[in-house]
C-alpha positions in Angstrom: 178.0 195.6 -55.6 178.0 193.4 -52.9 175.4 191.2 -52.1 174.7 187.4 -50.1 174.7 184.8 -50.7 171.9 182.5 -48.2 172.1 178.2 -49.0 169.8 175.8 -47.0 169.0 171.6 -47.3 165.7 170.8 -45.9 166.4 166.9 -45.3 168.8 164.7 -45.5 167.2 163.2 -48.5 167.6 166.7 -50.5 171.2 166.6 -49.5 171.7 163.4 -50.9 170.2 164.0 -54.4 171.6 167.5 -55.8 170.0 169.9 -53.5 173.4 170.2 -51.1 174.8 173.1 -49.9 177.7 173.1 -52.0 175.9 172.7 -55.1 173.2 175.2 -54.2 176.5 177.5 -53.5 178.2 177.2 -56.6 174.9 177.5 -58.5 174.2 181.1 -56.7 178.5 181.4 -57.5 177.7 181.3 -61.1 174.9 184.0 -61.6 176.8 186.3 -59.3 179.1 186.2 -61.7 177.0 186.8 -64.2 175.6 189.6 -63.1 178.4 190.9 -61.2 178.0 190.9 -58.2 180.9 190.9 -55.6 180.3 187.6 -52.7 180.6 189.6 -49.2 179.7 186.4 -47.5 177.8 183.2 -47.6 175.3 181.9 -45.0 174.0 177.7 -44.5 171.5 176.3 -43.0 171.6 172.4 -42.4 169.3 170.4 -42.3 169.9 169.4 -38.8 169.1 173.0 -37.6 166.2 173.9 -36.0 163.2 176.5 -36.1 165.2 179.2 -33.6 168.8 177.9 -36.0 167.0 179.0 -38.7 165.5 182.3 -38.1 168.5 183.6 -35.9 170.5 182.5 -39.4 168.4 184.5 -41.2 168.2 187.8 -38.6 171.8 187.1 -38.8 172.0 188.1 -42.1 169.7 190.7 -42.2 172.1 192.3 -39.3 174.7 191.8 -41.6 173.8 193.4 -45.0 173.0 196.8 -43.0 175.7 196.9 -41.1 177.7 196.5 -44.5 175.3 198.0 -46.5 174.7 195.1 -48.5 171.1 195.5 -50.7 171.3 191.8 -52.9 170.5 188.8 -51.2 171.1 185.6 -53.4 168.6 182.6 -52.7 168.1 179.7 -54.7 163.8 179.1 -55.0 161.3 180.9 -52.2 161.3 177.6 -49.8 165.1 177.6 -49.4 165.0 181.2 -48.1 161.3 181.1 -45.9 158.2 178.6 -44.9 157.1 180.9 -42.8 155.1 184.0 -42.7 156.7 185.5 -39.9 160.6 184.5 -41.3 158.4 186.2 -44.8 157.2 189.4 -42.8 160.9 190.3 -41.3 162.4 189.6 -45.1 159.7 191.8 -46.4 160.2 194.8 -44.3 163.8 194.4 -45.1 163.4 194.7 -48.8 161.0 197.4 -48.2 163.4 200.2 -45.5 165.3 200.9 -48.9 163.9 201.0 -52.3 167.6 199.6 -53.5 167.4 196.2 -51.6 166.9 193.5 -53.5 166.6 189.5 -52.7 167.1 187.2 -56.1 165.5 184.4 -56.0 167.4 182.5 -58.9 165.8 179.3 -60.1 162.5 180.6 -60.7 163.6 184.2 -61.9 162.0 186.3 -59.1 163.0 189.3 -57.3 161.9 190.9 -54.4 162.0 194.6 -53.7 160.7 197.6 -53.0 159.4 198.0 -56.4 157.6 194.5 -57.3 154.3 195.2 -59.0 151.6 193.6 -57.2 151.2 190.9 -59.4 154.4 189.9 -58.4 154.4 190.5 -55.2 151.1 188.5 -55.5 153.1 185.4 -56.0 155.9 185.8 -53.5 152.8 186.0 -51.0 151.5 182.7 -52.7 154.9 180.8 -52.4 155.4 181.6 -49.2 152.1 179.9 -48.6 152.6 177.2 -50.7 155.6 176.6 -48.4 154.3 177.1 -45.4 151.4 174.6 -46.6 153.6 172.2 -47.3 156.0 172.5 -44.1 152.2 172.8 -42.5 151.5 169.2 -44.0 154.9 167.0 -44.0 154.9 167.9 -39.8 151.3 166.0 -40.1 152.9 163.4 -42.1 155.6 163.0 -39.4 153.4 162.8 -36.6 151.1 160.2 -38.4 154.5 158.4 -38.9 155.1 159.0 -35.5 152.1 157.1 -34.0 152.9 154.7 -36.9 155.8 153.5 -34.8 154.9 154.1 -31.8 152.5 151.7 -32.4 154.4 148.9 -34.2 156.1 149.2 -31.1 159.4 150.9 -32.0 160.4 154.1 -30.8 160.9 157.1 -33.5 163.7 158.9 -32.8 167.2 157.7 -32.3 167.2 154.9 -29.3 168.7 156.0 -26.3 172.2 155.0 -24.7 173.1 151.6 -24.9 170.8 150.6 -28.0 171.5 151.0 -31.7 169.5 151.9 -35.4 169.9 148.6 -37.6 168.1 148.4 -40.9 167.2 149.8 -44.2 165.4 153.1 -44.4 161.3 153.0 -43.3 161.7 149.9 -41.4 164.4 150.5 -38.8 164.6 149.3 -35.4 166.4 149.4 -32.3 168.9 146.3 -30.7 171.1 146.3 -27.9 174.8 147.5 -28.4 177.1 145.4 -27.2 179.5 148.0 -26.2 177.3 150.1 -23.8 175.0 148.0 -22.6 177.3 146.5 -20.1 177.1 149.5 -18.8 173.6 151.0 -18.5 172.8 147.1 -16.9 176.0 148.1 -14.1 174.4 151.6 -13.5 170.6 149.9 -12.7 172.8 147.1 -10.6 174.5 149.5 -8.5 172.1 152.4 -8.0 169.6 149.8 -7.1 172.1 148.5 -4.3 171.8 151.7 -2.4 175.7 152.1 -2.6 176.1 155.0 -4.1 175.1 158.6 -5.2 174.4 159.5 -8.9 177.6 161.5 -8.1 179.7 158.1 -7.4 178.1 155.9 -9.4 178.9 158.5 -12.2 182.3 158.2 -11.0 182.0 154.2 -10.9 181.1 153.8 -14.3 184.0 155.9 -15.4 186.5 154.7 -14.4 185.0 151.0 -16.1 185.5 152.7 -19.3 181.9 154.6 -20.1 182.9 157.7 -22.4 180.5 160.5 -24.0 181.6 160.5 -27.5 184.5 163.0 -26.4 185.5 161.1 -24.1 184.4 162.8 -21.2 182.3 161.3 -18.6 178.6 161.5 -17.9 176.6 164.1 -16.7 175.5 164.0 -13.6 171.9 164.9 -14.9 172.6 162.6 -18.1 172.8 159.8 -15.6 169.6 160.5 -14.1 167.6 161.5 -17.2 169.2 157.5 -17.8 167.9 155.4 -14.7 164.2 157.3 -15.1 164.2 155.9 -18.6 161.7 153.6 -19.0 162.6 152.7 -22.8 165.7 150.2 -20.0 162.8 147.5 -18.8 161.3 147.6 -22.4 158.2 150.6 -22.5 158.8 154.0 -24.7 157.9 157.9 -23.0 156.6 159.3 -26.2 155.6 163.6 -26.0 155.4 162.6 -22.0 153.4 159.5 -22.4 155.0 155.8 -21.7 153.5 152.8 -23.6 154.3 149.3 -22.0 154.6 147.6 -25.8 157.6 148.2 -26.5 159.7 145.4 -29.2 163.2 146.3 -28.1 164.8 144.2 -26.1 164.9 145.2 -22.5 167.8 145.8 -20.7 167.1 145.6 -17.0 163.5 143.9 -15.8 161.0 145.8 -14.5 161.3 144.8 -10.5 164.8 146.3 -11.2 163.6 149.2 -12.8 161.1 150.1 -10.0 163.6 149.6 -7.3 166.0 152.0 -9.0 163.2 154.4 -9.2 161.9 154.3 -5.7 165.9 155.5 -5.0 165.9 158.2 -7.0 162.5 159.2 -5.5 162.9 158.9 -2.4 163.7 161.2 0.8 166.5 159.6 2.3 168.4 159.0 -1.2 171.5 157.8 -1.6 174.3 159.1 0.0 177.6 159.0 1.8 177.1 158.9 5.5 179.1 159.6 8.5 179.0 155.7 9.8 178.0 153.5 7.1 177.4 150.4 9.3 178.3 147.4 7.3 174.1 146.3 6.5 172.8 149.1 6.8 169.1 148.5 4.9 170.1 145.2 3.4 168.3 142.9 6.6 164.8 143.0 7.0 162.5 142.2 10.1 161.7 138.5 9.6 157.9 139.8 11.3 157.0 142.5 9.4 159.5 142.9 6.4 160.7 146.3 7.9 164.2 147.3 7.6 166.4 146.5 10.3 168.3 149.2 11.5 171.3 149.7 13.1 173.1 151.5 16.1 176.5 152.3 18.1 176.3 150.8 21.8 179.4 150.8 23.6 181.8 150.4 20.4 179.8 147.4 19.1 177.1 147.6 16.1 173.5 146.0 17.5 170.6 145.7 14.8 167.0 145.3 15.4 163.8 146.2 13.9 162.2 149.8 15.7 158.6 147.9 15.1 157.3 150.5 12.8 155.2 148.2 11.9 153.6 146.7 15.0 155.4 143.9 14.9 156.8 142.2 18.1 161.0 140.9 17.9 163.2 141.5 20.9 166.5 142.3 21.2 169.4 143.0 19.8 171.7 141.5 17.1 175.3 141.7 16.6 177.1 143.0 13.0 179.6 140.3 14.4 177.4 137.7 14.6 175.6 138.4 11.1 179.3 138.9 9.7 180.1 135.4 10.6 177.1 133.9 9.1 177.7 135.5 6.0 181.5 134.4 5.8 180.5 130.7 6.5 178.4 130.8 3.2 181.8 132.2 1.7 183.7 129.1 2.9 181.6 126.7 1.7 181.8 128.1 -2.1 185.2 128.0 -1.0 186.1 124.3 -0.6 185.1 123.4 -3.8 188.6 121.7 -5.6 188.5 122.8 -9.3 187.6 118.9 -10.5 184.4 120.1 -9.0 183.6 123.9 -9.7 183.5 121.9 -13.5 181.7 118.9 -12.1 178.6 121.5 -11.2 179.8 124.2 -13.8 178.9 120.6 -16.2 175.6 119.5 -14.3 174.1 122.9 -14.4 174.4 122.8 -17.7 173.0 119.3 -18.8 169.7 121.0 -16.0 169.2 123.6 -18.9 169.5 121.6 -21.5 166.6 121.3 -22.7 166.0 125.4 -22.9 168.9 125.3 -25.4 167.6 122.9 -27.6 164.2 124.8 -27.4 166.9 127.6 -28.7 168.2 125.8 -31.1 165.1 124.7 -32.7 163.5 128.4 -32.4 166.5 129.8 -34.4 166.4 127.0 -36.5 162.3 128.2 -37.3 163.8 131.7 -37.6 166.1 130.9 -40.4 163.4 129.0 -42.0 161.0 131.2 -41.4 163.5 134.2 -43.0 164.5 131.6 -46.1 161.5 131.2 -47.1 160.8 135.4 -47.1 164.1 135.3 -49.3 162.7 133.0 -51.8 159.4 134.5 -52.0 160.6 138.5 -52.8 162.9 136.5 -55.1 159.3 135.6 -56.9 157.5 139.2 -56.0 161.2 140.9 -57.9 160.8 137.7 -61.5 156.5 138.7 -61.2 157.7 142.4 -61.1 159.7 142.4 -64.0 157.5 140.9 -66.5 154.7 142.8 -65.0 152.3 141.0 -63.2 151.5 143.2 -60.4 151.5 146.7 -60.4 154.6 148.9 -58.3 153.0 150.1 -55.7 152.0 145.9 -55.0 155.2 145.1 -55.2 156.5 147.7 -53.0 154.4 147.6 -50.5 154.3 143.0 -50.2 158.2 143.5 -50.4 158.1 146.4 -47.4 156.0 144.3 -45.7 158.7 141.1 -45.8 162.1 143.2 -45.5 160.5 144.5 -42.5 159.9 141.3 -41.3 163.3 139.9 -42.4 164.5 143.1 -40.4 162.3 141.1 -37.3 163.7 138.1 -38.1 167.2 138.9 -37.7 166.6 141.4 -34.6 165.0 138.1 -32.6 168.0 136.0 -33.7 170.8 137.6 -32.4 168.9 138.2 -29.2 168.4 134.4 -28.7 172.4 134.2 -29.6 172.7 137.2 -26.9 171.0 135.2 -24.1 172.7 132.0 -24.9 176.4 133.6 -24.6 175.2 135.1 -21.4 173.7 132.7 -20.1 176.9 130.4 -19.4 179.0 133.5 -19.0 176.9 134.2 -15.8 177.4 131.2 -14.3 181.2 130.9 -15.5 181.3 134.0 -13.2 179.0 134.0 -10.8 180.8 130.6 -10.0 183.4 132.1 -10.0 183.1 135.2 -7.8 181.6 132.6 -5.6 184.7 130.5 -4.6 186.8 133.6 -4.9 183.8 135.1 -2.1 185.8 135.6 1.2 188.6 136.4 -0.7 187.2 139.4 -1.7 185.0 140.5 1.4 188.3 140.1 3.5 190.1 142.6 1.6 187.3 144.8 0.4 185.9 148.5 1.8 182.4 148.6 3.5 180.9 149.9 0.5 183.0 147.3 -1.7 181.3 144.4 0.4 177.9 145.0 0.3 178.3 145.5 -3.2 179.8 141.5 -3.4 177.0 140.3 -1.2 173.9 142.3 -3.0 175.2 140.1 -6.1 175.2 137.4 -3.9 172.3 136.9 -1.6 168.4 138.1 -2.4 167.9 139.0 1.1 168.8 138.9 4.6 166.2 138.5 7.5 166.9 138.1 11.2 164.3 136.7 13.4 164.5 135.7 17.1 167.7 137.4 16.8 168.6 135.0 14.5 170.3 135.5 10.4 168.6 133.6 7.7 169.5 134.3 3.8 168.5 133.3 0.2 170.7 133.6 -2.3 169.9 135.0 -6.0 169.5 132.1 -8.0 172.7 131.4 -9.7 174.6 131.0 -6.5 171.0 128.7 -4.8 172.2 126.6 -8.0 175.7 126.1 -6.6 174.9 125.8 -3.1 172.7 122.9 -4.1 175.2 120.8 -6.1 177.5 121.7 -3.3 175.2 120.1 -0.9 174.9 117.3 -2.9 178.7 116.5 -2.9 178.6 117.5 1.2 176.4 114.3 1.5 177.8 111.9 -1.3 181.7 112.3 0.2 181.5 113.4 3.0 184.1 116.3 2.2 183.3 119.1 4.3 183.3 119.5 8.1 180.5 120.3 9.1 179.8 119.5 12.3 181.3 122.2 14.6 178.6 124.5 12.8 175.7 122.1 13.2 176.9 121.9 16.9 177.5 125.2 17.9 174.3 126.3 15.8 171.8 127.3 18.9 175.2 129.2 20.2 175.7 131.2 16.9 173.6 130.1 14.8 177.0 130.9 11.7 175.3 128.5 8.9 173.7 125.3 8.6 173.5 124.6 5.2 171.4 121.6 5.9 168.1 123.7 7.9 169.3 127.2 6.3 167.0 129.3 3.8 169.8 129.6 2.2 169.1 126.7 0.4 165.4 126.9 -0.4 163.8 127.6 -3.8 
């Protein structure tokens, strides 16, 4: 007589403790041999299967049995076949359609058939109910565990791209994935510039090396989900509720995250236009703080405030005038020699020595705490061996201290990573600033805009004159350059000072770009 084998594991732990699909299949094949059943097909359901997948597999199995006139199904135990009253009813209906149909629950020595006696049917109903109770109770415990995990500040599921999970079972936390995190940061920074659509950003990230697990590009929807996920700025979204107390390390600031959300939701989302002016949406009005508009007149591009907020600014400013001023800033950095650059870097490093010392002290404190916990764990273990404390108390204390040790390791890694990033950022910014004019003159309009967004935090137009604020690292370099100018008189600035009223190209002595 032909039969079908049905195997299922409901958790990874079961699979690791003797309930694996292979062990079930082996046991059922041995049973089939003893009963002289020929095995026509084996169905297997993994621990990762959803309720829908389980029910679909069950229906497929019963349909296969119907089509191939198979009347016997072999299962290890009742809870391997079903923990649902609905699924139990489906199996029951199949069995009662023909008198010769049977379901053998091999480990329970129970056979369900049309001729099963009433007290045996009661056993079937009770075991299905117990299995269903177990499932419901397990779901309730899972929800309680998830709620507790959220309360502790950790997301109770796999983290998004850019993070990875570390730690032992029950003490797992999410830390930065050093391989993927730089791509995520870059995605936020680039999209916030307004120079990229989701599609163009996807292409950029792929060109830079970001791949899915199968080596493909991120889908547009996946990229949008990433940019909308508050996890990256330190919050957590769970069941459509956003929790602000995440304990994981943010990859982006809340300001940058909100800027990206605005870009994603505004009606005029980033896209490539036929006429993309060089400084479109990059300059604010110095009086009303509105966005300055660009327009073409007689072959020239002009910028002006459209008075949407009732300001009194008048007149228009040529694009070349603004661009010359920006290039003037680039020329200042370009004039630095290698020795001067190294001196600037050394002095900036000295300025932050106190911060570096503080971080070193923090790491020492954390290491001392970690060692103290380890000593306590050793003592606790000895006490348990000597039966001075109960198993429950030992387990609880051990879990608590191991959890703290895991968090300490994450804190130390974060501090060290920030220390490394700090110096890398300043070196890269210094190099970028020194080569800015060379890069600027060879790039496309979009790439020029990107360069400006890396170096300038704000461009302002007021009374037809441009002023600027540099981003913090660049501002520090600018101040050091200014000190060199004042002390050594190595740069010839008289021309730009003399022409200040004429074209306001760039005056380091008075420009707001050197203000804190």
